[in-house]
C-alpha positions as CSV (number, residue, x, y, z in Angstrom):
1,M,0.1,40.5,0.7
2,P,2.8,38.7,2.6
3,D,6.3,38.5,1.1
4,E,6.7,35.1,-0.4
5,Q,10.5,35.1,-0.2
6,E,10.5,36.1,3.4
7,F,8.0,33.3,4.2
8,I,10.1,30.7,2.4
9,S,13.2,31.9,4.2
10,V,11.7,31.7,7.7
11,I,10.1,28.4,7.0
12,N,13.4,27.0,5.8
13,Q,15.0,28.2,9.0
14,H,12.3,26.7,11.2
15,Q,11.3,23.6,9.3
16,K,12.5,21.3,12.0
17,I,9.6,22.5,14.1
18,I,7.2,21.3,11.5
19,H,9.0,18.0,11.1
20,K,8.8,17.4,14.8
21,V,5.1,18.1,15.0
22,C,4.5,15.8,12.0
23,A,6.5,13.1,13.7
24,V,4.4,13.4,16.8
25,Y,1.0,13.2,15.1
26,M,1.6,10.9,12.1
27,D,3.2,7.5,11.9
28,T,3.9,6.9,8.2
29,P,6.2,9.0,5.9
30,T,3.3,9.7,3.6
31,D,1.1,11.0,6.4
32,R,3.9,13.1,7.8
33,E,4.5,14.6,4.3
34,D,0.8,15.4,4.0
35,L,0.7,17.0,7.4
36,F,3.9,19.0,6.6
37,Q,2.2,20.4,3.5
38,E,-1.0,21.2,5.4
39,I,1.0,23.0,8.2
40,T,3.0,24.9,5.6
41,L,-0.2,25.9,3.8
42,Q,-1.8,27.1,7.0
43,A,1.3,29.0,8.0
44,W,1.3,30.8,4.6
45,K,-2.4,31.6,5.0
46,S,-1.7,33.0,8.5
47,F,1.7,34.6,7.8
48,A,0.2,38.1,7.2
49,T,-1.2,38.0,10.7
50,F,2.2,37.3,12.3
51,R,2.9,40.6,14.2
52,G,6.2,39.7,15.7
53,E,4.9,40.0,19.3
54,A,6.2,36.5,19.9
55,Q,9.2,34.8,18.4
56,F,8.5,33.3,15.0
57,S,9.2,29.8,16.3
58,T,6.6,30.2,19.0
59,W,4.0,31.4,16.5
60,L,4.9,28.5,14.1
61,Y,4.6,25.9,16.9
62,R,1.1,27.2,17.6
63,V,0.1,27.1,13.9
64,A,1.6,23.7,13.5
65,L,0.0,22.2,16.6
66,N,-3.4,23.6,15.9
67,T,-3.2,22.3,12.3
68,A,-1.9,18.9,13.4
69,I,-4.7,18.5,15.9
70,T,-7.3,19.5,13.3
71,F,-5.7,17.3,10.7
72,F,-5.5,14.4,13.1
73,R,-9.2,14.6,14.0
74,K,-10.1,14.9,10.3
75,E,-7.9,11.9,9.3
76,K,-8.4,9.9,12.5
77,K,-4.8,8.8,12.5
78,Q,-3.0,7.3,15.5
79,P,-0.2,9.7,16.6
80,Q,3.0,8.4,18.2
81,I,6.1,10.0,19.7
82,F,9.0,8.6,21.7
83,N,11.5,10.0,24.1
84,T,13.0,8.4,27.1
85,E,13.5,11.7,28.9
86,I,10.0,11.4,30.4
87,F,10.8,8.0,31.7
88,P,14.3,7.9,33.1
89,E,13.6,4.3,34.2
90,L,13.4,3.3,30.6
91,T,17.0,4.2,30.0
92,E,18.1,1.2,32.1
93,Q,19.3,-1.6,30.0
94,R,17.0,-4.3,31.3
95,N,15.2,-4.9,28.0
96,T,15.9,-4.0,24.4
97,D,15.5,-0.6,22.9
98,E,12.6,-1.9,20.7
99,E,10.7,-2.9,23.9
100,Q,11.3,0.5,25.4
101,L,10.1,2.1,22.2
102,A,7.0,0.0,22.0
103,A,6.1,0.8,25.7
104,M,6.6,4.5,25.1
105,Y,4.5,4.5,22.0
106,K,1.7,2.7,23.7
107,A,1.8,4.9,26.8
108,I,1.8,8.1,24.8
109,G,-0.9,6.8,22.5
110,E,-3.3,6.8,25.5
111,L,-2.9,10.6,26.0
112,S,-5.2,13.2,24.5
113,N,-4.0,15.3,21.6
114,I,-3.5,18.3,23.8
115,D,-1.4,16.2,26.3
116,K,0.7,14.9,23.4
117,A,1.4,18.5,22.3
118,L,2.4,19.4,25.9
119,V,4.7,16.4,26.1
120,M,6.3,17.3,22.8
121,L,7.0,20.9,23.8
122,Y,8.3,19.7,27.2
123,I,10.7,17.3,25.5
124,E,11.9,20.2,23.4
125,D,13.0,21.9,26.6
126,Y,10.6,24.8,26.3
127,S,9.8,26.6,29.6
128,Y,6.4,26.4,31.1
129,Q,6.0,30.0,30.2
130,E,6.8,29.3,26.5
131,I,4.6,26.2,26.4
132,G,1.8,28.3,27.9
133,D,2.2,31.0,25.3
134,M,2.1,28.4,22.5
135,M,-0.9,26.5,23.9
136,G,-2.8,29.5,25.2
137,I,-2.8,28.5,28.8
138,S,-1.0,29.8,31.9
139,P,2.4,28.5,33.0
140,N,0.8,27.2,36.3
141,N,-1.7,25.3,34.2
142,V,1.2,23.8,32.2
143,A,2.9,22.7,35.4
144,V,-0.2,21.1,36.8
145,K,-0.9,19.3,33.4
146,M,2.7,18.1,33.2
147,I,2.6,16.5,36.7
148,R,-0.7,14.8,35.7
149,I,0.7,13.7,32.3
150,K,3.9,12.2,33.8
151,T,1.8,10.2,36.3
152,K,-0.4,9.0,33.5
153,L,2.5,8.0,31.4
154,K,4.3,6.2,34.2
155,D,1.1,4.3,35.1
156,A,0.4,3.4,31.4
157,A,4.0,2.3,30.7
158,K,3.8,-0.2,33.6
159,K,1.2,-2.1,31.6
160,Y,3.6,-2.4,28.6
161,Y,7.1,-2.6,30.1
162,Q,8.6,-4.3,33.1
163,F,10.9,-2.0,35.1
């Protein structure tokens, strides 16, 4: 039986991970709260299997992403995330921040759930090795996927935003 106090402690230390995943996959506060609870529940159910071979944060990201993808499919919600680091061109002050945000949401909305997870981890400055460990793919596969994702996002953003 896992130690409840230990679980609460590590979840409190790493709850930002869960909040980030919830923000990526859900667009309303209620949906984010529901997903947060579902991720926490799944983490508790899986906590006894955490062997410490990876960092707890890596393990939690994996649980959170798998839960979010399953939850998203079940609920059929529209996930959204935003970060201009992927599009340096969007940081130019040609249009308003709201227009940039809308373009980013629409472009990312066209990605698959897996690609959205990769983008989120990339934005969080995880290395390709760490992303690969969390997603269960090789670092080279992450690199190839990120090149393709960036191209997709830039092409999609052009439909929604004038550079």
